[in-house]
N, C-alpha and C positions, 0 to 999 in steps of 0.2 A: 606859220606856224600859230605865230604870239596868239595871234587874233582868234584862231581854234583854241588856243589854248585859254584864253580868257574868257570867251564865251559858252565853252562846254561848261565848265562848272555854274556861269551864268543861269544859263538856257535847265539844267537840273534843278536847279535852287525855284526857280519861278513855277517849274513843272511840279515839285515839289507845294508850294505853298499852294501853288492853284489847287491839285487833289486832298489839301489840307482845307482850306475854304470851302470845297465843295463837301467835303465830307462833314466838316463842322454844320454845315446847312442844314446838310440831308437829319443829321443829329438834332439838330437844334442847338450844339451846343456854340455855335458862332458869337463873336462880342458884341451882338444886339441880343442874346440873352434870348 
């Protein structure tokens, strides 16, 4: 149970970061400009 509670937020965070990275690359607003 603790494992799921700890991994769920992490997976959601990683997924959100991945989506933001992909969208940033698409719109050209990434760290690289």
